[in-house]
C-alpha positions as CSV (number, residue, x, y, z in Angstrom):
1,M,70.0,-6.5,-3.5
2,N,67.6,-5.1,-0.7
3,K,66.4,-2.3,-3.2
4,S,64.0,-2.6,-6.0
5,I,65.4,-1.4,-9.4
6,F,63.0,0.5,-11.6
7,Y,64.3,0.7,-14.9
8,H,62.4,3.3,-17.5
9,A,63.4,5.2,-20.6
10,G,61.9,8.8,-19.9
11,C,58.3,8.5,-22.0
12,P,55.4,9.4,-20.7
13,V,54.4,5.9,-19.9
14,C,57.5,5.4,-18.1
15,I,57.5,8.8,-16.0
16,T,53.9,8.1,-14.9
17,A,54.7,4.6,-13.8
18,E,57.7,5.8,-12.1
19,H,55.6,8.4,-9.8
20,D,53.2,5.8,-9.0
21,I,56.0,3.1,-8.2
22,V,57.9,5.4,-5.8
23,N,54.4,6.4,-4.1
24,L,53.6,2.8,-3.4
25,I,57.2,1.8,-2.0
26,G,58.8,4.9,-1.1
27,S,61.8,6.3,-2.6
28,D,64.0,5.0,0.3
29,N,63.5,1.3,-1.2
30,I,63.8,2.0,-5.0
31,E,66.9,2.8,-7.2
32,I,65.7,4.5,-10.4
33,I,67.5,3.7,-13.8
34,H,66.7,5.8,-16.7
35,L,68.0,3.7,-19.8
36,G,67.9,6.6,-22.3
37,N,70.7,8.6,-20.0
38,D,72.3,5.7,-18.8
39,P,72.5,3.0,-21.7
40,S,75.6,1.5,-19.7
41,K,73.1,0.0,-17.5
42,I,70.7,-1.9,-20.3
43,K,73.1,-5.0,-20.3
44,S,72.5,-6.0,-16.7
45,A,68.7,-4.7,-16.9
46,E,68.6,-7.5,-19.8
47,L,70.5,-10.0,-17.5
48,A,67.9,-9.5,-14.9
49,G,65.5,-10.1,-17.6
50,V,64.0,-6.8,-18.5
51,Q,62.5,-7.2,-21.6
52,S,60.7,-3.8,-22.0
53,V,60.3,-0.4,-19.9
54,P,59.1,0.4,-17.6
55,A,59.6,-2.6,-15.4
56,L,60.4,-3.3,-11.6
57,L,63.2,-5.6,-10.5
58,T,62.1,-6.8,-6.8
59,P,64.7,-7.6,-4.4
60,N,64.3,-11.3,-5.0
61,G,64.9,-11.1,-8.5
62,N,61.4,-11.0,-10.2
63,V,60.9,-8.8,-13.0
64,L,57.3,-6.5,-13.2
65,H,56.6,-5.3,-16.4
66,I,54.5,-2.3,-16.1
67,N,52.3,-0.9,-18.6
68,F,54.4,-1.5,-22.0
69,G,56.2,1.7,-23.2
70,A,59.1,0.3,-25.0
71,S,61.3,-2.4,-25.7
72,I,64.6,-2.8,-24.6
73,A,65.5,-3.3,-28.2
74,D,63.9,0.2,-29.0
75,V,66.0,1.7,-25.9
76,K,68.8,0.2,-27.5
77,G,68.3,2.4,-30.7
């Protein structure tokens, strides 16, 4: 993986964090995954260690949980 992945669920906290992260690292360096719109990605997010959103998965596999918006359990519904 050579891009970071930003996982979110569309809440205001997530959207604000998305804008800030894209401004910091650039849109070419990040893949944005909206778990509310694409729930098929929840399992891979969990396997990567994402426990809540918004979260940033770095290219070396570290998960950075950013300002709690929702737990993965909440996103699953």
